N, C-alpha and C positions, 0 to 999 in steps of 0.2 A: 481742971477742965470744968467748964460750966455745965449745969444740969442739962440744958438743951443740947449741947455738944455730945454729952454722954448718951442721951437718948438717940441722937442722930447716929452715933457710932453703932449702937445696938441695932438700929433699924438698917443700917448699911450691911452689917454682918448678916442679918436675917435675909436681906435681899440677895447677897452673894450666895448664901446656902441654898435658898429656894431656886435661884437660877441654875445653880449647879445640879440640883435635883430635878430640874424641869417640872416644877409644880405650878402651873399657870395661875390658879386661884390664889395661891400664897404669894406668888410673884407680884400680882396686881395689888394685893393688900400691903405688902412690904414697900412697894413703889409709892403707893398713896401716902403711907406713913412718912416716908422720906420727904415727899413734896410738902406735907403739912409741917414738918419740922423745919424745912428750909424757909417756909414763910415766917416762921417764928424767930429766925436768927436776927440778932440785934446788929446795930451799926458797928459794934466792936468785934464782929466776926472777922477772923483772919482773911485777908484778900485771896490767898491761895485756896482756902477751903471754899470760899464763895465761887471762885473761878472754876474749880473742879465740879461743883454742884450745878452751876449754870450750864456746863457743857456735858452734864450727865456722865462724867468720868467718876463713877461711883467707887471703883476700886482705888483710884488715886485719892479720892476724898477719905476713904477708910484708912489707906496708908498714911495720909497726912495726920489724921486724928490719932492713929496708933503710934506714930513716930514722935509726936509732940514737936514738930518743926517750929522754928521761930515765927511768932505772929507777925513780924514785920516783913517776912518774905512776900514778894509780890510776883504776879505772873510775868513771864518774859516773852510771851507770844504776841505782843503788840496790842493786847486788849486791855 
């Protein structure tokens, strides 16, 4: 897993924890970090990961990173 994807995984985990704990200031910080990292992703980013991030499906993005799904997997929703 690339360094940026590892940092993204950590940011997504923090976001999930802060939303569960309903900590508004920390939620905003975690979300900003996710958005910063999303901008740094390269062209080799798996299409499914990009799909989840673009649609703000952060739990699915985290699940994707944790599961190590094939990088060739593509979205099936017509996008």
